[in-house]
C-alpha positions as a Markdown table, in Angstrom:
| # | Residue | x | y | z |
|---|---|---|---|---|
| 1 | Met | -7.8 | -13.3 | 29.1 |
| 2 | Leu | -6.5 | -12.3 | 25.7 |
| 3 | Pro | -5.0 | -15.1 | 23.6 |
| 4 | Arg | -1.3 | -14.6 | 22.7 |
| 5 | Arg | -2.1 | -14.6 | 19.0 |
| 6 | Ala | -4.3 | -11.5 | 19.5 |
| 7 | Leu | -1.4 | -9.4 | 20.9 |
| 8 | Ala | 0.4 | -8.7 | 17.6 |
| 9 | Pro | -2.8 | -7.3 | 15.9 |
| 10 | Leu | -3.4 | -5.2 | 19.0 |
| 11 | Ala | 0.1 | -3.9 | 18.8 |
| 12 | Gly | -0.7 | -2.9 | 15.2 |
| 13 | Val | -3.7 | -0.9 | 16.6 |
| 14 | Val | -1.4 | 0.8 | 19.1 |
| 15 | Leu | 1.2 | 1.5 | 16.4 |
| 16 | Ala | -1.4 | 3.1 | 14.1 |
| 17 | Ala | -2.7 | 5.2 | 17.0 |
| 18 | Ala | 0.8 | 6.3 | 17.9 |
| 19 | Leu | 1.7 | 7.3 | 14.3 |
| 20 | Leu | -1.6 | 9.2 | 13.7 |
| 21 | Pro | -0.6 | 12.5 | 15.4 |
| 22 | Gly | 2.4 | 12.7 | 13.0 |
| 23 | Ser | -0.1 | 13.2 | 10.1 |
| 24 | Trp | -1.9 | 16.2 | 11.6 |
| 25 | Gly | 0.6 | 18.8 | 10.7 |
| 26 | Leu | 0.8 | 17.7 | 7.0 |
| 27 | Asp | -2.4 | 19.5 | 6.0 |
| 28 | Ser | -1.0 | 23.0 | 6.7 |
| 29 | Val | 0.2 | 23.1 | 3.0 |
| 30 | Ala | -3.2 | 22.1 | 1.5 |
| 31 | Arg | -5.2 | 24.6 | -0.5 |
| 32 | Glu | -8.7 | 25.4 | 0.5 |
| 33 | Gly | -11.2 | 22.8 | -0.6 |
| 34 | Gln | -8.5 | 20.1 | -1.4 |
| 35 | Leu | -7.5 | 17.0 | 0.4 |
| 36 | Gly | -4.3 | 17.7 | 2.2 |
| 37 | Pro | -1.3 | 15.4 | 2.1 |
| 38 | Gly | -2.1 | 14.2 | 5.6 |
| 39 | Phe | -5.3 | 12.5 | 4.4 |
| 40 | Trp | -3.6 | 9.5 | 2.9 |
| 41 | Pro | -1.5 | 8.6 | 5.9 |
| 42 | Arg | -4.6 | 8.9 | 8.1 |
| 43 | Leu | -6.5 | 6.7 | 5.7 |
| 44 | Ala | -3.8 | 4.1 | 5.7 |
| 45 | Leu | -3.4 | 4.2 | 9.4 |
| 46 | Ser | -7.2 | 3.9 | 9.9 |
| 47 | Gly | -7.2 | 0.9 | 7.6 |
| 48 | Leu | -4.3 | -0.7 | 9.5 |
| 49 | Ala | -6.1 | -0.2 | 12.8 |
| 50 | Leu | -9.4 | -1.6 | 11.5 |
| 51 | Ala | -7.7 | -4.6 | 9.9 |
| 52 | Cys | -5.7 | -5.3 | 13.1 |
| 53 | Leu | -8.9 | -5.0 | 15.2 |
| 54 | Ala | -10.6 | -7.5 | 13.0 |
| 55 | Lys | -7.7 | -9.9 | 13.2 |
| 56 | Ala | -7.6 | -9.5 | 17.0 |
| 57 | Arg | -11.3 | -10.2 | 17.2 |
| 58 | Glu | -10.9 | -13.3 | 15.0 |
| 59 | Glu | -8.1 | -14.6 | 17.2 |
| 60 | Trp | -10.1 | -14.0 | 20.3 |
| 61 | Arg | -13.1 | -15.9 | 18.8 |
| 62 | Leu | -10.8 | -18.8 | 17.8 |
| 63 | Ala | -9.4 | -19.0 | 21.3 |
| 64 | Arg | -13.0 | -19.1 | 22.7 |
| 65 | Gly | -14.1 | -21.7 | 20.2 |
| 66 | Gln | -16.7 | -19.4 | 18.8 |
| 67 | Ala | -15.2 | -19.2 | 15.3 |
| 68 | Arg | -17.2 | -20.1 | 12.2 |
| 69 | Glu | -16.1 | -22.8 | 9.9 |
| 70 | Thr | -14.7 | -20.4 | 7.3 |
| 71 | Val | -12.5 | -18.7 | 9.9 |
| 72 | Cys | -10.9 | -22.0 | 10.9 |
| 73 | Ala | -10.1 | -23.1 | 7.3 |
| 74 | Arg | -7.0 | -21.0 | 6.8 |
| 75 | Pro | -4.6 | -21.7 | 3.9 |
| 76 | Glu | -1.1 | -22.3 | 4.9 |
| 77 | Ile | 1.2 | -19.3 | 4.4 |
| 78 | Ser | 4.1 | -19.8 | 2.1 |
| 79 | Arg | 7.1 | -18.5 | 3.9 |
| 80 | Pro | 9.1 | -17.9 | 0.7 |
| 81 | Ala | 6.2 | -16.0 | -0.8 |
| 82 | Leu | 5.8 | -13.9 | 2.4 |
| 83 | Val | 9.5 | -13.1 | 2.5 |
| 84 | Gly | 9.3 | -12.2 | -1.2 |
| 85 | Gly | 6.4 | -9.9 | -0.7 |
| 86 | Ile | 8.1 | -8.1 | 2.2 |
| 87 | Ala | 11.2 | -7.8 | 0.0 |
| 88 | Leu | 9.1 | -6.3 | -2.8 |
| 89 | Val | 7.6 | -3.7 | -0.5 |
| 90 | Ile | 11.0 | -2.7 | 0.9 |
| 91 | Gly | 12.4 | -2.6 | -2.6 |
| 92 | Tyr | 9.5 | -0.5 | -3.8 |
| 93 | Val | 10.1 | 2.0 | -1.0 |
| 94 | Leu | 13.8 | 2.2 | -1.7 |
| 95 | Leu | 13.5 | 2.5 | -5.5 |
| 96 | Ala | 10.5 | 4.9 | -5.7 |
| 97 | Ser | 12.7 | 7.9 | -5.3 |
| 98 | Pro | 15.6 | 7.1 | -7.8 |
| 99 | Leu | 13.3 | 5.4 | -10.4 |
| 100 | Gly | 10.3 | 7.6 | -9.9 |
| 101 | Phe | 6.8 | 6.7 | -8.7 |
| 102 | Ala | 5.5 | 5.5 | -12.1 |
| 103 | Leu | 8.3 | 3.1 | -13.0 |
| 104 | Ala | 8.6 | 1.8 | -9.4 |
| 105 | Thr | 4.9 | 1.3 | -9.1 |
| 106 | Ala | 4.6 | -0.5 | -12.5 |
| 107 | Gly | 7.5 | -2.8 | -11.6 |
| 108 | Phe | 6.0 | -3.4 | -8.1 |
| 109 | Ile | 2.6 | -4.4 | -9.4 |
| 110 | Ala | 4.1 | -6.7 | -12.1 |
| 111 | Ala | 6.5 | -8.4 | -9.6 |
| 112 | Phe | 3.8 | -8.8 | -6.9 |
| 113 | Met | 1.3 | -10.3 | -9.4 |
| 114 | Ala | 4.0 | -12.8 | -10.6 |
| 115 | Leu | 4.8 | -13.6 | -6.9 |
| 116 | Ala | 1.2 | -14.2 | -6.2 |
| 117 | Gly | 0.9 | -16.7 | -9.0 |
| 118 | Ser | -0.3 | -14.8 | -12.1 |
| 119 | Arg | 1.3 | -16.4 | -15.1 |
| 120 | Ser | -0.2 | -14.4 | -18.0 |
| 121 | Pro | 2.3 | -11.8 | -19.2 |
| 122 | Val | -0.5 | -9.8 | -20.9 |
| 123 | Thr | -2.6 | -9.7 | -17.7 |
| 124 | Ile | 0.4 | -8.7 | -15.7 |
| 125 | Ala | 1.5 | -6.0 | -18.1 |
| 126 | Leu | -2.1 | -4.6 | -18.5 |
| 127 | Ser | -2.6 | -4.6 | -14.7 |
| 128 | Ala | 0.7 | -2.9 | -14.0 |
| 129 | Ala | 0.1 | -0.2 | -16.7 |
| 130 | Leu | -3.6 | 0.5 | -15.9 |
| 131 | Gly | -2.9 | 0.4 | -12.1 |
| 132 | Thr | 0.0 | 2.8 | -12.4 |
| 133 | Val | -1.9 | 5.2 | -14.7 |
| 134 | Gly | -4.9 | 5.1 | -12.4 |
| 135 | Leu | -2.8 | 5.9 | -9.4 |
| 136 | Leu | -1.0 | 8.7 | -11.2 |
| 137 | Tyr | -4.4 | 10.3 | -12.1 |
| 138 | Val | -5.6 | 10.0 | -8.5 |
| 139 | Phe | -2.5 | 11.3 | -6.8 |
| 140 | Val | -1.3 | 13.9 | -9.4 |
| 141 | Lys | -4.5 | 15.2 | -10.9 |
| 142 | Ala | -7.1 | 14.7 | -8.2 |
| 143 | Val | -5.1 | 15.1 | -5.0 |
| 144 | Tyr | -2.3 | 17.3 | -6.3 |
| 145 | Leu | 0.3 | 15.1 | -4.4 |
| 146 | Pro | 3.8 | 15.5 | -5.6 |
| 147 | Leu | 5.3 | 12.1 | -6.4 |
| 148 | Pro | 8.9 | 11.2 | -6.9 |
| 149 | Lys | 9.9 | 11.7 | -10.6 |
| 150 | Gly | 13.2 | 9.8 | -10.5 |
| 151 | Asp | 16.7 | 10.8 | -11.1 |
| 152 | Gly | 18.4 | 11.6 | -14.4 |
| 153 | Pro | 16.9 | 9.7 | -17.3 |
| 154 | Phe | 14.1 | 8.4 | -15.1 |
| 155 | Glu | 12.9 | 12.0 | -14.4 |
| 156 | Ala | 12.9 | 12.6 | -18.2 |
| 157 | Leu | 10.9 | 9.4 | -18.7 |
| 158 | Thr | 8.4 | 10.4 | -15.9 |
| 159 | Leu | 7.9 | 13.9 | -17.3 |
| 160 | Ala | 7.3 | 12.5 | -20.8 |
| 161 | Leu | 4.7 | 10.1 | -19.4 |
| 162 | Tyr | 3.0 | 12.9 | -17.4 |
| 163 | Arg | 2.8 | 15.0 | -20.6 |
| 164 | Ala | 1.5 | 12.0 | -22.6 |
| 165 | Leu | -1.2 | 11.4 | -20.0 |
| 166 | Gly | -2.1 | 15.1 | -19.8 |
| 167 | Leu | -1.0 | 15.4 | -16.2 |
| 168 | Phe | 1.3 | 18.4 | -16.9 |
């Protein structure tokens, strides 16, 4: 019998499997020899499914009393931090289009690091800047994925950043 706590991770596996077929048609616009836009959703869904399977296995082992010591020693989850993290992800999704990928991503990384407990402004700023630039190179230069550039002045800022980085 499956423990109740394993049901939610198994639902995540089912969700990933149900969403996977939606990514198949995305590669019809890909050029020969390039990763198509469907690659990234498939990668994310595969990661979700594997993580959920690992969590379900952990819960099953805990219920059977077969868990190792390290599995049992779980830190308590801070509900305010969890709610804050969820709000940041939702805000990122909602703001990526009007602000542009670059600005929204830099803000998300900085805010998430602060929420997670990082206190050094230099570390937060460097991580946000380097993380954003790294993602821009991967998505724009290597994968040729069109990213939201933002509206109005944010589009101009994004285009200036792309030119400065040699992406355009």
